[in-house]
TILO-293749 format. One record per residue (C-alpha): residue in three letters; x, y, z. Coordinates in Angstrom, 3 decimals. Layout:
BEGIN
r = ALA | c1 = X | c2 = Y | c3 = Z
...
REM end
This chain:
BEGIN
r = MET | c1 = -9.532 | c2 = -19.986 | c3 = 9.116
r = LYS | c1 = -11.127 | c2 = -17.257 | c3 = 6.892
r = ARG | c1 = -9.222 | c2 = -14.584 | c3 = 8.610
r = VAL | c1 = -5.864 | c2 = -16.748 | c3 = 8.227
r = LEU | c1 = -7.119 | c2 = -17.514 | c3 = 4.409
r = ARG | c1 = -7.429 | c2 = -14.010 | c3 = 3.523
r = ARG | c1 = -3.932 | c2 = -12.817 | c3 = 4.896
r = LEU | c1 = -2.290 | c2 = -15.677 | c3 = 3.220
r = ALA | c1 = -4.247 | c2 = -14.227 | c3 = -0.242
r = TRP | c1 = -2.889 | c2 = -10.707 | c3 = 0.709
r = ALA | c1 = 0.154 | c2 = -12.195 | c3 = 1.206
r = ALA | c1 = 0.885 | c2 = -13.799 | c3 = -1.918
r = PHE | c1 = -0.521 | c2 = -10.426 | c3 = -3.477
r = VAL | c1 = 2.130 | c2 = -8.449 | c3 = -1.855
r = MET | c1 = 4.956 | c2 = -10.800 | c3 = -3.010
r = TRP | c1 = 3.886 | c2 = -10.435 | c3 = -6.546
r = ALA | c1 = 3.621 | c2 = -7.096 | c3 = -6.532
r = THR | c1 = 6.711 | c2 = -6.212 | c3 = -5.229
r = VAL | c1 = 8.986 | c2 = -8.748 | c3 = -7.487
r = SER | c1 = 7.188 | c2 = -7.287 | c3 = -10.405
r = VAL | c1 = 8.009 | c2 = -3.747 | c3 = -9.300
r = ALA | c1 = 11.977 | c2 = -5.127 | c3 = -8.511
r = PHE | c1 = 11.881 | c2 = -6.374 | c3 = -11.769
r = LEU | c1 = 10.473 | c2 = -3.352 | c3 = -13.902
r = VAL | c1 = 12.958 | c2 = -1.038 | c3 = -11.980
r = ASN | c1 = 15.760 | c2 = -3.761 | c3 = -12.384
r = ASN | c1 = 15.122 | c2 = -3.819 | c3 = -16.343
r = ALA | c1 = 15.055 | c2 = 0.144 | c3 = -16.398
r = LEU | c1 = 18.317 | c2 = 0.787 | c3 = -15.143
r = PRO | c1 = 20.471 | c2 = 2.463 | c3 = -17.611
r = SER | c1 = 23.513 | c2 = -0.122 | c3 = -17.464
r = ASP | c1 = 23.827 | c2 = -2.970 | c3 = -19.757
r = PRO | c1 = 24.462 | c2 = -6.527 | c3 = -18.094
r = ALA | c1 = 25.714 | c2 = -8.298 | c3 = -21.082
r = ARG | c1 = 28.352 | c2 = -5.468 | c3 = -20.904
r = MET | c1 = 28.983 | c2 = -5.556 | c3 = -17.430
r = VAL | c1 = 29.762 | c2 = -9.764 | c3 = -17.989
r = ALA | c1 = 31.708 | c2 = -9.112 | c3 = -21.372
r = GLY | c1 = 34.033 | c2 = -6.458 | c3 = -19.927
r = GLN | c1 = 34.587 | c2 = -3.018 | c3 = -21.182
r = GLN | c1 = 37.039 | c2 = -3.937 | c3 = -23.603
r = ALA | c1 = 34.779 | c2 = -6.736 | c3 = -25.455
r = PRO | c1 = 33.795 | c2 = -6.044 | c3 = -29.189
r = PRO | c1 = 30.080 | c2 = -5.759 | c3 = -29.886
r = ALA | c1 = 29.589 | c2 = -9.345 | c3 = -31.340
r = ALA | c1 = 30.885 | c2 = -10.488 | c3 = -28.367
r = VAL | c1 = 28.554 | c2 = -8.628 | c3 = -26.165
r = GLU | c1 = 25.568 | c2 = -9.278 | c3 = -28.542
r = LYS | c1 = 26.354 | c2 = -13.282 | c3 = -28.141
r = ILE | c1 = 25.867 | c2 = -12.942 | c3 = -24.328
r = ARG | c1 = 23.233 | c2 = -10.641 | c3 = -24.703
r = LYS | c1 = 21.232 | c2 = -13.762 | c3 = -26.380
r = GLN | c1 = 22.486 | c2 = -16.634 | c3 = -24.086
r = LEU | c1 = 21.036 | c2 = -14.526 | c3 = -21.225
r = GLY | c1 = 17.903 | c2 = -14.360 | c3 = -22.465
r = LEU | c1 = 17.989 | c2 = -10.278 | c3 = -22.911
r = ASP | c1 = 17.320 | c2 = -9.754 | c3 = -26.222
r = GLN | c1 = 13.721 | c2 = -10.746 | c3 = -25.990
r = PRO | c1 = 11.060 | c2 = -8.401 | c3 = -25.237
r = LEU | c1 = 10.445 | c2 = -7.192 | c3 = -21.572
r = ARG | c1 = 7.269 | c2 = -8.932 | c3 = -20.928
r = VAL | c1 = 8.713 | c2 = -12.052 | c3 = -22.591
r = GLN | c1 = 11.621 | c2 = -11.755 | c3 = -20.135
r = TYR | c1 = 8.863 | c2 = -11.370 | c3 = -17.179
r = VAL | c1 = 6.601 | c2 = -14.287 | c3 = -18.115
r = LEU | c1 = 9.624 | c2 = -16.529 | c3 = -18.272
r = PHE | c1 = 10.741 | c2 = -14.815 | c3 = -14.919
r = LEU | c1 = 7.584 | c2 = -16.109 | c3 = -13.328
r = ARG | c1 = 7.136 | c2 = -19.242 | c3 = -14.641
r = ARG | c1 = 10.394 | c2 = -20.262 | c3 = -13.588
r = LEU | c1 = 10.297 | c2 = -18.882 | c3 = -10.152
r = VAL | c1 = 7.674 | c2 = -21.292 | c3 = -8.681
r = HIS | c1 = 7.157 | c2 = -24.542 | c3 = -10.596
r = LEU | c1 = 6.588 | c2 = -28.350 | c3 = -10.293
r = GLY | c1 = 9.729 | c2 = -30.656 | c3 = -11.513
r = PRO | c1 = 11.321 | c2 = -34.149 | c3 = -10.613
r = SER | c1 = 11.881 | c2 = -34.723 | c3 = -6.985
r = SER | c1 = 15.670 | c2 = -35.516 | c3 = -7.978
r = ILE | c1 = 18.118 | c2 = -33.378 | c3 = -10.097
r = ALA | c1 = 20.847 | c2 = -34.231 | c3 = -11.830
r = GLY | c1 = 22.833 | c2 = -31.161 | c3 = -11.098
r = PRO | c1 = 24.217 | c2 = -28.297 | c3 = -13.064
r = SER | c1 = 24.098 | c2 = -30.384 | c3 = -16.065
r = ASP | c1 = 20.650 | c2 = -30.805 | c3 = -16.269
r = PRO | c1 = 19.359 | c2 = -28.169 | c3 = -18.526
r = GLU | c1 = 15.898 | c2 = -27.373 | c3 = -17.202
r = HIS | c1 = 16.647 | c2 = -27.561 | c3 = -13.679
r = GLY | c1 = 19.939 | c2 = -27.360 | c3 = -13.149
r = SER | c1 = 19.882 | c2 = -23.867 | c3 = -11.390
r = CYS | c1 = 16.435 | c2 = -24.781 | c3 = -9.260
r = ALA | c1 = 16.387 | c2 = -25.378 | c3 = -5.273
r = ASN | c1 = 14.163 | c2 = -28.489 | c3 = -5.454
r = LEU | c1 = 11.779 | c2 = -28.760 | c3 = -2.374
r = GLY | c1 = 10.139 | c2 = -32.398 | c3 = -3.489
r = ALA | c1 = 8.304 | c2 = -31.884 | c3 = -6.465
r = LEU | c1 = 8.031 | c2 = -27.887 | c3 = -5.872
r = HIS | c1 = 11.004 | c2 = -26.197 | c3 = -7.746
r = VAL | c1 = 12.426 | c2 = -22.582 | c3 = -6.909
r = ASP | c1 = 14.413 | c2 = -21.227 | c3 = -9.633
r = LEU | c1 = 15.940 | c2 = -17.850 | c3 = -9.570
r = GLY | c1 = 18.459 | c2 = -18.339 | c3 = -12.534
r = ARG | c1 = 21.995 | c2 = -18.226 | c3 = -12.407
r = SER | c1 = 24.446 | c2 = -15.256 | c3 = -11.427
r = TYR | c1 = 25.769 | c2 = -13.481 | c3 = -14.127
r = GLN | c1 = 29.099 | c2 = -12.982 | c3 = -12.418
r = GLN | c1 = 29.333 | c2 = -16.059 | c3 = -10.508
r = GLN | c1 = 28.124 | c2 = -18.505 | c3 = -12.846
r = ARG | c1 = 26.436 | c2 = -20.362 | c3 = -9.979
r = PRO | c1 = 22.808 | c2 = -20.765 | c3 = -9.065
r = VAL | c1 = 21.292 | c2 = -18.011 | c3 = -7.395
r = THR | c1 = 19.248 | c2 = -20.502 | c3 = -4.878
r = THR | c1 = 22.805 | c2 = -21.663 | c3 = -3.984
r = ILE | c1 = 24.114 | c2 = -18.478 | c3 = -3.192
r = LEU | c1 = 21.133 | c2 = -17.206 | c3 = -1.105
r = ALA | c1 = 21.198 | c2 = -20.491 | c3 = 0.893
r = GLU | c1 = 24.910 | c2 = -19.814 | c3 = 2.201
r = ARG | c1 = 24.157 | c2 = -15.898 | c3 = 2.914
r = ALA | c1 = 20.502 | c2 = -15.867 | c3 = 3.951
r = PRO | c1 = 20.841 | c2 = -17.607 | c3 = 7.096
r = ARG | c1 = 23.542 | c2 = -15.070 | c3 = 8.256
r = THR | c1 = 21.348 | c2 = -12.227 | c3 = 7.879
r = LEU | c1 = 18.687 | c2 = -14.128 | c3 = 8.993
r = LEU | c1 = 20.912 | c2 = -15.198 | c3 = 12.318
r = LEU | c1 = 21.769 | c2 = -11.375 | c3 = 12.684
r = ALA | c1 = 18.389 | c2 = -9.768 | c3 = 12.494
r = PHE | c1 = 16.722 | c2 = -12.291 | c3 = 14.509
r = THR | c1 = 19.894 | c2 = -11.515 | c3 = 17.190
r = ALA | c1 = 19.167 | c2 = -8.095 | c3 = 16.514
r = ALA | c1 = 15.402 | c2 = -8.072 | c3 = 17.487
r = ILE | c1 = 16.007 | c2 = -9.958 | c3 = 20.599
r = VAL | c1 = 18.652 | c2 = -7.275 | c3 = 21.815
r = GLN | c1 = 16.000 | c2 = -4.561 | c3 = 20.622
r = ALA | c1 = 13.224 | c2 = -5.673 | c3 = 22.310
r = LEU | c1 = 15.450 | c2 = -6.625 | c3 = 25.708
r = ILE | c1 = 16.709 | c2 = -3.206 | c3 = 25.693
r = GLY | c1 = 13.619 | c2 = -1.014 | c3 = 24.892
r = VAL | c1 = 11.083 | c2 = -3.156 | c3 = 26.792
r = THR | c1 = 13.316 | c2 = -3.120 | c3 = 29.747
r = ALA | c1 = 13.925 | c2 = 0.826 | c3 = 29.636
r = GLY | c1 = 10.006 | c2 = 1.677 | c3 = 28.737
r = VAL | c1 = 8.862 | c2 = -0.171 | c3 = 31.626
r = ILE | c1 = 11.394 | c2 = 1.514 | c3 = 33.911
r = ALA | c1 = 10.473 | c2 = 5.045 | c3 = 32.097
r = ALA | c1 = 6.871 | c2 = 4.146 | c3 = 32.897
r = VAL | c1 = 7.441 | c2 = 3.513 | c3 = 36.609
r = LYS | c1 = 9.479 | c2 = 6.238 | c3 = 37.001
r = LYS | c1 = 7.034 | c2 = 8.934 | c3 = 35.086
r = ARG | c1 = 8.647 | c2 = 12.441 | c3 = 35.332
r = LYS | c1 = 11.995 | c2 = 10.966 | c3 = 37.375
r = THR | c1 = 15.460 | c2 = 11.011 | c3 = 36.632
r = ALA | c1 = 14.958 | c2 = 7.491 | c3 = 35.015
r = ASP | c1 = 12.159 | c2 = 8.322 | c3 = 32.710
r = ARG | c1 = 14.032 | c2 = 11.655 | c3 = 31.550
r = VAL | c1 = 17.310 | c2 = 9.643 | c3 = 30.971
r = ALA | c1 = 15.423 | c2 = 6.888 | c3 = 29.132
r = VAL | c1 = 13.649 | c2 = 8.957 | c3 = 26.920
r = GLY | c1 = 16.746 | c2 = 10.907 | c3 = 26.143
r = LEU | c1 = 19.030 | c2 = 7.954 | c3 = 25.166
r = SER | c1 = 16.242 | c2 = 6.765 | c3 = 23.403
r = LEU | c1 = 16.269 | c2 = 10.071 | c3 = 21.033
r = LEU | c1 = 20.068 | c2 = 9.808 | c3 = 20.687
r = GLY | c1 = 19.564 | c2 = 6.324 | c3 = 19.649
r = VAL | c1 = 16.840 | c2 = 7.585 | c3 = 17.075
r = SER | c1 = 19.087 | c2 = 10.261 | c3 = 16.029
r = ALA | c1 = 22.610 | c2 = 8.555 | c3 = 15.603
r = PRO | c1 = 23.390 | c2 = 6.812 | c3 = 12.279
r = THR | c1 = 23.932 | c2 = 2.886 | c3 = 12.528
r = PHE | c1 = 27.314 | c2 = 3.275 | c3 = 11.284
r = VAL | c1 = 28.585 | c2 = 5.783 | c3 = 13.676
r = ILE | c1 = 26.916 | c2 = 3.539 | c3 = 16.299
r = GLY | c1 = 28.833 | c2 = 0.504 | c3 = 14.738
r = LEU | c1 = 32.187 | c2 = 2.643 | c3 = 14.254
r = LEU | c1 = 32.167 | c2 = 3.551 | c3 = 18.379
r = LEU | c1 = 31.515 | c2 = -0.019 | c3 = 19.086
r = GLN | c1 = 34.380 | c2 = -1.351 | c3 = 17.039
r = TRP | c1 = 36.695 | c2 = 1.259 | c3 = 18.464
r = VAL | c1 = 35.735 | c2 = 0.841 | c3 = 22.053
r = PHE | c1 = 34.898 | c2 = -3.209 | c3 = 22.046
r = ALA | c1 = 37.179 | c2 = -4.501 | c3 = 19.476
r = PHE | c1 = 40.299 | c2 = -2.018 | c3 = 18.993
r = LYS | c1 = 40.740 | c2 = -0.674 | c3 = 22.566
r = LEU | c1 = 39.412 | c2 = -3.526 | c3 = 24.592
r = ARG | c1 = 40.049 | c2 = -6.350 | c3 = 22.311
r = LEU | c1 = 36.855 | c2 = -8.243 | c3 = 23.507
r = PHE | c1 = 35.250 | c2 = -8.693 | c3 = 20.041
r = PRO | c1 = 36.609 | c2 = -9.119 | c3 = 16.380
r = ILE | c1 = 36.321 | c2 = -6.009 | c3 = 14.876
r = ASP | c1 = 34.829 | c2 = -7.587 | c3 = 11.640
r = GLY | c1 = 34.425 | c2 = -10.695 | c3 = 9.426
r = TYR | c1 = 32.542 | c2 = -13.759 | c3 = 10.179
r = GLY | c1 = 35.299 | c2 = -16.175 | c3 = 11.533
r = ASN | c1 = 35.487 | c2 = -19.906 | c3 = 10.718
r = THR | c1 = 34.526 | c2 = -21.766 | c3 = 13.584
r = THR | c1 = 31.139 | c2 = -21.506 | c3 = 15.673
r = ALA | c1 = 32.690 | c2 = -19.508 | c3 = 18.461
r = GLU | c1 = 34.310 | c2 = -17.200 | c3 = 16.013
r = HIS | c1 = 30.651 | c2 = -16.605 | c3 = 14.125
r = ALA | c1 = 29.308 | c2 = -15.901 | c3 = 17.865
r = ALA | c1 = 31.891 | c2 = -13.604 | c3 = 18.639
r = SER | c1 = 31.414 | c2 = -12.031 | c3 = 15.284
r = LEU | c1 = 27.832 | c2 = -11.783 | c3 = 15.774
r = VAL | c1 = 28.096 | c2 = -9.486 | c3 = 18.879
r = LEU | c1 = 28.545 | c2 = -6.184 | c3 = 17.976
r = PRO | c1 = 26.502 | c2 = -5.692 | c3 = 14.622
r = ALA | c1 = 24.230 | c2 = -7.245 | c3 = 16.570
r = VAL | c1 = 24.310 | c2 = -4.835 | c3 = 19.316
r = THR | c1 = 24.813 | c2 = -2.170 | c3 = 16.640
r = LEU | c1 = 21.410 | c2 = -2.833 | c3 = 15.356
r = GLY | c1 = 19.849 | c2 = -3.307 | c3 = 18.739
r = VAL | c1 = 20.799 | c2 = 0.212 | c3 = 20.199
r = PHE | c1 = 19.417 | c2 = 2.074 | c3 = 17.370
r = GLY | c1 = 16.158 | c2 = -0.004 | c3 = 17.183
r = ALA | c1 = 15.357 | c2 = 0.032 | c3 = 21.268
r = ALA | c1 = 14.527 | c2 = 3.210 | c3 = 20.885
r = TYR | c1 = 11.224 | c2 = 2.903 | c3 = 19.008
r = TYR | c1 = 10.838 | c2 = 0.287 | c3 = 21.739
r = THR | c1 = 11.347 | c2 = 2.448 | c3 = 24.731
r = ARG | c1 = 8.664 | c2 = 5.214 | c3 = 23.572
r = ILE | c1 = 6.182 | c2 = 2.815 | c3 = 22.549
r = VAL | c1 = 6.461 | c2 = 0.627 | c3 = 25.635
r = ARG | c1 = 6.533 | c2 = 3.666 | c3 = 27.801
r = ASP | c1 = 3.249 | c2 = 5.266 | c3 = 26.635
r = GLU | c1 = 1.485 | c2 = 2.076 | c3 = 26.441
r = MET | c1 = 2.634 | c2 = 1.243 | c3 = 30.076
r = ILE | c1 = 1.591 | c2 = 4.700 | c3 = 31.484
r = GLY | c1 = -1.575 | c2 = 4.085 | c3 = 29.972
r = GLU | c1 = -2.254 | c2 = 0.819 | c3 = 31.256
r = LEU | c1 = -0.931 | c2 = 1.667 | c3 = 34.832
r = SER | c1 = -3.411 | c2 = 4.130 | c3 = 35.216
r = HIS | c1 = -6.445 | c2 = 1.618 | c3 = 34.513
r = ASP | c1 = -8.782 | c2 = 0.554 | c3 = 37.297
r = TYR | c1 = -7.586 | c2 = -3.135 | c3 = 37.277
r = VAL | c1 = -4.427 | c2 = -2.325 | c3 = 38.156
r = ARG | c1 = -5.732 | c2 = -0.191 | c3 = 41.229
r = THR | c1 = -7.611 | c2 = -3.330 | c3 = 41.997
r = ALA | c1 = -4.471 | c2 = -5.519 | c3 = 42.079
r = ARG | c1 = -2.537 | c2 = -3.163 | c3 = 44.361
r = ALA | c1 = -5.614 | c2 = -2.908 | c3 = 46.317
r = LYS | c1 = -5.607 | c2 = -7.060 | c3 = 46.922
r = GLY | c1 = -1.896 | c2 = -6.709 | c3 = 48.342
r = LEU | c1 = 0.208 | c2 = -7.622 | c3 = 44.880
r = GLY | c1 = 3.794 | c2 = -6.615 | c3 = 44.806
r = LYS | c1 = 4.887 | c2 = -3.625 | c3 = 42.675
r = ALA | c1 = 6.729 | c2 = -5.832 | c3 = 40.526
r = ALA | c1 = 3.862 | c2 = -8.246 | c3 = 40.087
r = VAL | c1 = 1.607 | c2 = -5.398 | c3 = 39.219
r = VAL | c1 = 3.363 | c2 = -4.187 | c3 = 36.569
r = VAL | c1 = 5.178 | c2 = -7.233 | c3 = 34.937
r = ARG | c1 = 1.931 | c2 = -9.826 | c3 = 35.466
r = HIS | c1 = -1.018 | c2 = -7.172 | c3 = 34.659
r = ALA | c1 = 0.442 | c2 = -4.181 | c3 = 32.758
r = LEU | c1 = 2.939 | c2 = -5.376 | c3 = 30.678
r = ARG | c1 = 0.920 | c2 = -8.380 | c3 = 29.862
r = ASN | c1 = -1.864 | c2 = -6.503 | c3 = 28.514
r = ALA | c1 = 0.945 | c2 = -3.733 | c3 = 26.653
r = THR | c1 = 2.342 | c2 = -6.925 | c3 = 24.467
r = MET | c1 = 0.205 | c2 = -6.274 | c3 = 21.585
r = PRO | c1 = 2.704 | c2 = -3.242 | c3 = 20.077
r = ILE | c1 = 5.495 | c2 = -5.119 | c3 = 21.245
r = VAL | c1 = 4.388 | c2 = -8.258 | c3 = 19.376
r = THR | c1 = 3.891 | c2 = -5.655 | c3 = 16.462
r = ILE | c1 = 7.454 | c2 = -4.017 | c3 = 16.370
r = PHE | c1 = 9.157 | c2 = -7.244 | c3 = 17.166
r = GLY | c1 = 7.310 | c2 = -9.180 | c3 = 13.733
r = LEU | c1 = 8.168 | c2 = -6.165 | c3 = 11.636
r = GLU | c1 = 11.802 | c2 = -5.289 | c3 = 12.947
r = VAL | c1 = 12.410 | c2 = -8.776 | c3 = 11.736
r = GLY | c1 = 11.592 | c2 = -8.370 | c3 = 8.458
r = THR | c1 = 13.041 | c2 = -4.771 | c3 = 8.306
r = LEU | c1 = 16.248 | c2 = -5.680 | c3 = 9.480
r = VAL | c1 = 16.700 | c2 = -8.454 | c3 = 7.182
r = GLY | c1 = 16.290 | c2 = -5.952 | c3 = 3.897
r = GLY | c1 = 17.522 | c2 = -2.796 | c3 = 5.696
r = ALA | c1 = 20.906 | c2 = -4.008 | c3 = 7.466
r = ILE | c1 = 22.690 | c2 = -3.308 | c3 = 4.373
r = ILE | c1 = 24.885 | c2 = -0.398 | c3 = 6.020
r = THR | c1 = 25.949 | c2 = -2.694 | c3 = 9.272
r = GLU | c1 = 26.616 | c2 = -5.192 | c3 = 7.204
r = SER | c1 = 29.244 | c2 = -3.643 | c3 = 5.210
r = VAL | c1 = 30.708 | c2 = -1.923 | c3 = 8.493
r = PHE | c1 = 31.342 | c2 = -5.302 | c3 = 10.082
r = ARG | c1 = 32.192 | c2 = -7.141 | c3 = 6.478
r = TRP | c1 = 29.383 | c2 = -9.637 | c3 = 7.701
r = PRO | c1 = 28.521 | c2 = -11.811 | c3 = 4.531
r = GLY | c1 = 24.656 | c2 = -11.523 | c3 = 4.436
r = ILE | c1 = 22.310 | c2 = -10.499 | c3 = 1.620
r = GLY | c1 = 22.690 | c2 = -6.600 | c3 = 2.450
r = SER | c1 = 26.708 | c2 = -6.535 | c3 = 1.315
r = LEU | c1 = 25.627 | c2 = -9.327 | c3 = -1.618
r = SER | c1 = 22.564 | c2 = -7.009 | c3 = -2.920
r = VAL | c1 = 25.120 | c2 = -4.187 | c3 = -2.581
r = ASN | c1 = 27.472 | c2 = -5.911 | c3 = -4.854
r = ALA | c1 = 24.821 | c2 = -7.110 | c3 = -7.475
r = MET | c1 = 23.628 | c2 = -3.634 | c3 = -7.790
r = LEU | c1 = 27.231 | c2 = -2.808 | c3 = -8.650
r = ASP | c1 = 27.456 | c2 = -5.550 | c3 = -10.925
r = ARG | c1 = 24.313 | c2 = -5.312 | c3 = -12.747
r = ASP | c1 = 24.206 | c2 = -9.004 | c3 = -11.570
r = GLY | c1 = 20.124 | c2 = -9.163 | c3 = -12.419
r = PRO | c1 = 19.522 | c2 = -12.730 | c3 = -10.977
r = VAL | c1 = 21.322 | c2 = -11.910 | c3 = -7.815
r = ILE | c1 = 19.463 | c2 = -8.888 | c3 = -7.413
r = MET | c1 = 15.955 | c2 = -10.292 | c3 = -8.065
r = GLY | c1 = 17.090 | c2 = -13.512 | c3 = -5.471
r = CYS | c1 = 17.711 | c2 = -10.758 | c3 = -2.981
r = VAL | c1 = 14.519 | c2 = -9.023 | c3 = -3.364
r = VAL | c1 = 12.542 | c2 = -12.196 | c3 = -3.523
r = VAL | c1 = 13.937 | c2 = -13.534 | c3 = 0.070
r = THR | c1 = 13.788 | c2 = -10.163 | c3 = 1.914
r = SER | c1 = 10.313 | c2 = -9.689 | c3 = 0.611
r = ALA | c1 = 9.422 | c2 = -13.050 | c3 = 1.635
r = VAL | c1 = 10.983 | c2 = -12.414 | c3 = 5.383
r = VAL | c1 = 8.849 | c2 = -8.896 | c3 = 5.351
r = VAL | c1 = 5.677 | c2 = -10.935 | c3 = 4.606
r = LEU | c1 = 5.999 | c2 = -14.210 | c3 = 6.651
r = SER | c1 = 6.781 | c2 = -11.428 | c3 = 9.783
r = THR | c1 = 3.991 | c2 = -9.403 | c3 = 8.743
r = LEU | c1 = 1.901 | c2 = -12.633 | c3 = 8.669
r = ALA | c1 = 2.979 | c2 = -13.963 | c3 = 11.886
r = VAL | c1 = 2.151 | c2 = -11.098 | c3 = 13.819
r = ASP | c1 = -1.308 | c2 = -10.766 | c3 = 12.554
r = LEU | c1 = -1.830 | c2 = -14.740 | c3 = 13.525
r = ALA | c1 = -0.065 | c2 = -13.804 | c3 = 16.735
r = TYR | c1 = -2.735 | c2 = -11.170 | c3 = 17.487
r = VAL | c1 = -5.429 | c2 = -14.002 | c3 = 17.282
r = ILE | c1 = -3.388 | c2 = -16.153 | c3 = 19.944
r = LEU | c1 = -3.008 | c2 = -12.992 | c3 = 22.682
r = ASP | c1 = -6.080 | c2 = -11.167 | c3 = 22.265
r = PRO | c1 = -9.501 | c2 = -12.474 | c3 = 22.876
r = ARG | c1 = -11.450 | c2 = -9.664 | c3 = 21.603
r = VAL | c1 = -9.820 | c2 = -10.614 | c3 = 17.835
r = ARG | c1 = -10.420 | c2 = -14.071 | c3 = 17.811
r = ARG | c1 = -14.391 | c2 = -12.950 | c3 = 18.652
r = GLY | c1 = -14.100 | c2 = -11.036 | c3 = 15.799
REM end
C-alpha cells in the first residue's frame, strides 16, 4: 500500500508538471489566438473584445490559476447544459467536474470534443500495442531459440529495418499493397458502421505494430538468451520436458518483466505519438486533433490533448509498476 501511495503521489506530481509546462509553452507561442478567432481582416477593436471574452487580457499567472482551479473542481451532480454559465463546459463525474474550457474555433466544450476523439486513439494505440507484442515476442523467441542461425539473423535484420523505416513509409507501403492493389482494406478514413471501423483499424494498427515490434524483438531475444542459459532450464530439460514447454512455460515466463514494461509504456507512447499515422490514414483521433489545434492556435483544445495524453502515459506507467508487484515476488518482499 505504501508503494501504491508513493506512486500515486508521484503520478499526480508528473501530471501537474506536464500540464504546467504545456500551459507556459502554449502561452509563449508568438501567434495571437484572439486574432485567429476574429480573422485576419478583423479590426483591432473586435480583436480586443474577443481577447477580453476569452480572458486572454489577464496576467499569465491569473490565467494559470484559473485554469488549474477550473481543471478539476467540485460541482453539482446534474448540469443544465450549455446554458449553465459556470458548469456548461464541464464533464461531470458525479460531484467531481473536469472543465477544459470551450474550443475557440468549434465553440464546443473541449471535454465533448475529446470524448469523441479519445476512444478512437485509445483503440488504435491498444490494438497497435497488441500487434507489436505478438510480432515482436514471437520473433524474439524464435531468434533466441535459433541463436546464430538463419532465423536469428533474419529476425534481427528485420527488426533493424523496422526501426529504421519511418512510420509514414510503412503506412504508405501498406496502403499501396493492401488497399490500392489488393483492395482488402479501406485506404483511409474511419467508416460509419462497426464493421467499417474494424476494417479501417487494421492498416494503421499494423503500421504502428510493425514499427514498434522491432524493439520487442531485440529485447526479448536478449532476455531469452540469458534465461535459456540458466540452470533451471537445464534442470527442466533433464526432467524430460519438451523444448516448447521449457521455452514457453519456464524461460518466457521469467522474461515477462521487460515485456510488460514495454507494453505499458508503448500504450502511453502510442496515444501521444500516433500523429503521423493518424494523418496518413485520416484517423479521427487525438493526434490529428492536436495538429489542427496547433495550426489554429486553439489553446483549450491543445491543453485538453496534453491532459489526456499525459494522463494515459502516467496511468500506463503506474499500471506497469503495479504489475511488477504481481509478477515478481522479489518486488513484493521489498
